[in-house]
N, C-alpha and C positions, 0 to 999 in steps of 0.2 A: 538459275544458283537465288537462292532466297538470302536478301541481306541480313545477317547478323553482327550487329555493332555489340562493339562491347563499350558500357557504362560507366566513366571513369567519372568521382566527383574533384573538381577544381577548386581552391581558396581562389574568396572571391578578389583578394588584395593581389594577389602574387603571381594568380594563375599556375602554382605546382597542383601536381595530379598528385591526389593522396592515392597510396598503395593499391586498396580493393578497389574492384569493381562493384554494381552494384547490379544486383539479380531483376533487372526493372522486366514489367509484362504490361500489354495494353498501352504499350509509348506512341503517342501520336506527336510529331516532331514537322513545323512548319517555318521556313525564315521567308522574310520579305523586309523591305524600306519599312516598314510599318512600325514597328519590326513581327517576326512571328512567336509564337507561343511553341511552349509544349506540354504535355500532361504525359504522367505516367503509375502504374501501383510498385508498390514494391513489400513483396512479401517478408516477411523478418524471421518466417519458419529458415527461408534458405539461406541465413545470413547466417544461423544456427541455431545453439540453444539458445533457450531463455536468456536474456543477459547480453548474450553477443552485440546485441543490436543497439544498445545505448551509446557507444562511442560514436555510432554511424548519426542516431537520437541526435546530440550534441551537436553532431558537425552539420546539420541539416535546420539547427536552431536560430536565430536572428538573421537570417540570409547569410551567412558567413561563405555561404559554396555554392557551384555550379555546376551545371551536368555537360557533361562533354562528353556526345556519341564517337569512338572512333570505332574507321573498318580497319580490322588489322591484319596483314601479310597482304595486302593489295599490289599487283601489277601496274604498269603505267605503260606496257607496251610491249613488243616481245625481246628477248635478251636484255628486261630491266628485270633491278634489282628488284624483290617484293618491300615493301617499304609499308609503315601506317598514316591513315588520312584519315582529319578529324571532320566530321558532318558538320560543326559549327559551334557556340558554347549559348547555354540556356541558362537563366539567374533563376536558382531555385528559392523560390519568394512565397509560394504558398504550399505550407504541408499539412493536414490533416489527417491525425490518426482517430479510430474510433473504440475503443478499448472494451471488450475484453479480442477482437476481432486482431488477426497477424496484421492488416494491409494498411498499407500507409498510404495516399494519394498525394503526387507532387506535382507541381506545374509552375506557370510562371515564362515572362519574356523573353527574347534572346535580350543576352547581353546588352545591348544599347538599349532596351526597352528600360533601363533603370535609370536612364533620362526624365523619365515620369514621375519620377517618386524622390525627386529632390529640387526645392525652391533654389530659385537666383540668391546666390551669395553675396554678389555685389551689382552695380549699375551699369549698362551700357547705354550710351545716351550722346549724338551728334551724326554726321552725314560720316557712316563708315562702310567699309568693306564688308559683306554679308558674310562671303567664307573665312576670312581671317575672324572674326567677329564669333562665328561658330567657333572655331578653333579655341578663341579665349573662352566660350563656354564650357568645351568639352574640359578644357584645362583646369578651370574652375569646378568642375563638379566634380573630375575627379582628384583634387591634390588639397579642397577645402577642408579641415579638420580631418583628412587622411590620405593616405599615399596609395595611388590606386595604379598596379603597371598596363598602362595603354602606352601604345608608341601613336602620337598623332602627327605624325610625319612634319612635312619641311612648313613651316612656317612664312614661307617666301608665296606659296602658290596662295593665287585670290582672283577675282572675277573682272577687277578693274573699277566696276562699279560705287559708287560710292551715295548709299540709301540713309534717308534718315531713319533712325534707328531709335526707339523709348522702350527702355526693356531696365523699368523700377526694378530693384530690388526689394528681396521677398514677396512678389507681388502677382510671380510665374512659375512656372515648372520649367528645370531646363529644354527640356524636347517642346514643349511649346512655342518657347521663347523661340528656338532651332527651326521650328515648322514655319513661323514667322518670317525670319529672312531669308526661306526658300520662296518667298511671293516675290523678291524683287525682280522688276522687270528692267531685263538688263542684266541681271548678276543672277539666275536662277540655277541652282546646283541640288546633287541628292546625295548623301553621306551614309555609310554605315561602316561597323568596327568590324571587320574581319578576323577570324580569328585560323589561329596558323599553328602548327605542332610542331612543339622542340623535342628532339630522339636521339637515344643512347644505344649504340648497338641494335638500333633495331624496335627500340623500347619507350613509347611514349613516357615523357617525363613534364611538360609542361605544355599549357594551351597561352599562345600570345594573342594581341589584339591590335591590329595597326589599323587605324583609320583610313578611311578611303572615302575619297569626295569626287565626284564626278562633275565637273561646268560644261552641259547644265543637267547631264543625268549620265550615271555609272553604265557605261557598254564598253565592257573592256571585251576584247576581239579575243576570242577561245578560236584559234586555227587549225584544222585539221576536225574540226566536229561540224556533221551537218545531220541536224534534226529530220529524218527522213521518213514518208509515208509511201507506201506501194501503194499500186495500183488495187482496187476488188478483185480480192480472189486468189491474189499472190502473196507469199509469205513475208511476214511481219518484217518489215526492217527497222530503226531507231525508234521509232514511233509508233504506236499500235492504234493509235486515234487519238483526235482534238475535236475540240467544239467550238465555233467561231459565232460569235451576235451579234448583230450592229442595227444595238434599237437605238432608232431616231428618236426615242424619248428620254435616251443619256448622251445625244449631241444639241448644239448648239451653234446657230450662224452670227448670236449677236448677243451677248451680256450684259444689261444696265445695273448698275451698282447704284443704293442711295445710301451717304453716311451716316454721320451725325447731324443733328438739326431736326428741326421741322418743318414744315412748309413750305414757302418762297426761302426760308434760311437752309435748306438740305442740302446740304452737297452732293452731285450727283456727276456721274461720267458712263462712259456705253465705250466697246469694243466687240470689233467685229474681225471676221476672218472670212479668207476666199469660199463662194459656193462654188462645185461641181455643177454645170451645165442641168439645168432642169433639175436640181436641189430645194424643195420647199424651203421658204425662211422657215427656226425656229430659235426664238427667242428665250431666256430667262432673265427675271429679275432676285438678282439677291441685296438685301438689308444688312450695313455692317454698322452697324451704331457705335463699332467703339474707331473706327475710321475718320479720325476729324479730320482730316486737308487729304484732297482730290491723287496727291501722290500715291497716300497710304492705300486709299479704297481703288486706285487703279491698281494697284499690284493685288490686290484680293477678285478685283474684276477679272483681272488676266488670269490668274490664277484657275478659274473657274473656266473661263474658258478653254483653257488649256485641258482640263479636267473633261470638259465636254469633248474636244476634238478626236474623230474614231480613230488617228493612229495613236491614244493615247488609252484606247478602252482593251483591258487584260483578258485573253483569251485563256484557256487551256489545253492541253498535251500530256497524254501519258505517255511514259516511259520506263520500260523495266531496267531494273534497277543493278541488272548486270551488264548494261552498257558503260555508264560512266559518270562519275558526281554530279548534279547540277550544282550550278554558285550562283548566288543572285549577284543582278550586274553582269554577267558575261553574255556575251554576245555571240550568237549561232548563226551558220548558214542555212537557212530553212530549205526544204524539196519535197513536192508534194506531185505524185505521179498522176493524172488523169483521175477522176472522182465522179462521182454521182450529179453531184451536183457544183465544182465546178472542176476549171480545164488544168492542165500541170498548170504548176507554178514554183517559182524559185525567189529565194529572197532574202533581208537579213532579220532578227526577231532578236529579241534581247530578254532573259530570263528577268524578272521584276519578282518572283517568287518561288517558292516549291514546296512540296508537302510530302509527308510519309507515314504511313503506320506500320506497325508488325501483325494484324489485324486484314485478312482478306485479299486481294491481287497485288503479288508482289512489286507495285509498283509507282515510282515516283508521279506528283502530279503535278506539273509545268504550268506558270503561270506567265504567260508571253504578252508582249505586244512589238510593234515594229517598231524596226530603225530608221528612221528618217535618213 
């Protein structure tokens, strides 16, 4: 079955879908915690006669719209009614037309990527909880000089950690400020804004945005789903192939950090992880001139060490689109029959990103990491 989403425009502020769908082509979608991006081409000749597309072009101006791909009339299982399901939401932030050509190029980040485009409207300073502070920052992002519909969930959730936070007003964007909070030792978290779909009599009407926070990681269990690779020569299961590279150049057992200052006055720290028997030592030196104290420098060193750990290295698998729709932050059972290079195995993995394009083979490419 070929994946054929219907592409809707949604109002950036409210999430309400506009009536008509867009006849997009050359679509490429990606979703991740980074966040992901989309690109597509719109042929204005398919909208109608010349002039019929002016309303759409007006909607696309000034970043007023988002793109919502919807799988219409899908089923979630035997005996269950068909329904529509969104693939996600992307902000249409780049619009390029080249008259007299009828083609319009569209692109932009996932909805959460909007946080890179706005500077902090207030100051956060002191010993604060990183998750609570992140929620406050997102509230300020969406409700300073505007009112964007986003469900930020309960404000009770917190890490229990208190870290030194110094986020001056007008000196950083919201995404970078929250990324700094995520480096907190003992208070790590991941976040994303999950898209949902409001339907009336099976017809999509509105996209919803809900903040999801994982402490320390997003790993929502998806029971009943197994990513499975069969033995060579057998009919394919849910996974057609996977590629896993464990580069020793991308792992480290000790990370040394240098912060602000010079010579004997330069602050420094280091953190190590346990090595497996026989593993050679691998070191990394990072320099963070903006780290003014050892606790701040230590958070950044810990983050660098986490990124260098083998179990954090991301690998890819391909999955036919007629199986199920992946979602970033979901955890799946993994099973692989014996292969030429490795014995049979079973474990848990989580999806930290996925991508799809309407050209070539009809497959999702999953970015996976192991669940500890």
